[in-house]
C-alpha positions, 0 to 999 in steps of 0.5 A: 898480496901477502898479509905482511906486505899489506901491513908494511904499506899501511904502516908507511901510509900512516907515518907519512899522512898521519893516523886519521888518514888511515881510516879513509884508506883502509877500505882501499887496502881491503880491496887491494889485498884481496883477490878473487878465488882462482880455479874451481873446486869439484866435489864428486859425491856418490857410491863406490863407483865414485869412491873407487877411481873416476875422481882421480882420473878427472883431476889428471885430465884437468891438469892436462887441459891446463884448467886450475881445479881441485877435485874432492872425492866424497864417494862412500862405498856401499852407500845407497841414496838413503845412507848418503842422505843420512851421511849428509845430515850428519855433516858428511865427514866435513862434505857440508863445510866444503865450498865447491863450485860443482858437485857431481852426483851419482847414486842409485845402484845400491838401491837396486840390491835385494838385500836390506839396502833395497829402495823403491822408486818412490823411496829413491826419489824422496832421498834424492830430493832430500840430498839435492836440498842439502847439496843445494845449500853449499856455495863456492868461494865466490858465494854463488850456489854450487852447480849440481850435475847428476849422472844417469847410473851404469847398467848392471851386466847380465849375470850380476850376482847377489846382492843384485838380481835380474830385476835389479838390472831391469830396474836400471832403465825402467825405474832409477834412470827415469827417476834421475831424469825426472829430478833433474828436469824438476830442478833444472839440472844437467844429466851426464849419461854414464848409462849410455857410455857403458851401454855402448861399450860393455866391455868397460864394465865387467861387473857392478864396477867399471874397468880401469879404462871405464873409470877413465871414460867416465872422467872424460864424460864428466870433463866434457860436461864441465868444460863449458861451465868452468869457462862461463 
């Protein structure tokens, strides 16, 4: 009910019952005029793989499924886990003021670089723990903590040029994704296996970034993980 309509009803009751009766009736009108939030807010956090496209496709899939949702894209191109951590510590361009029901977090690819963004596995783990702690403070409009889902990052195709190397490709499966799975187990979080998606369809990953169809498939993987949770 709109605020103006509520004020009209209170005025009528005040006229008919007297000013003192209004005090008793106010709690009723506060409850009557408020309603629980409708739909869900999904916040996508990550690097350029997030920033580029999949949140757009995810929004379209929600619309097609008839699920009321708003998808927010807080992907930041080129960010490593350390840069994203500092981004959040500075407020995240408004991210830390959002009220998401779900957070989809995919980071780690830029930590594999062999330039100044390189991060060791312990450094990556420390950054991700700090990021999860910061995101853990966010609550949805219902007041419940936002539910975080982690992604196992995609492979780095053979021959990916600098600032990546063959060692970067090796570390995806040897270091980064095992660290992500361990962090998820430690925090009781779900992992969406984006790595398996592209390992099984390397044609969808021509380089560091997926093809258009690859982004579409990413969105489908996220939706499959979210649908049972949205309907809880």
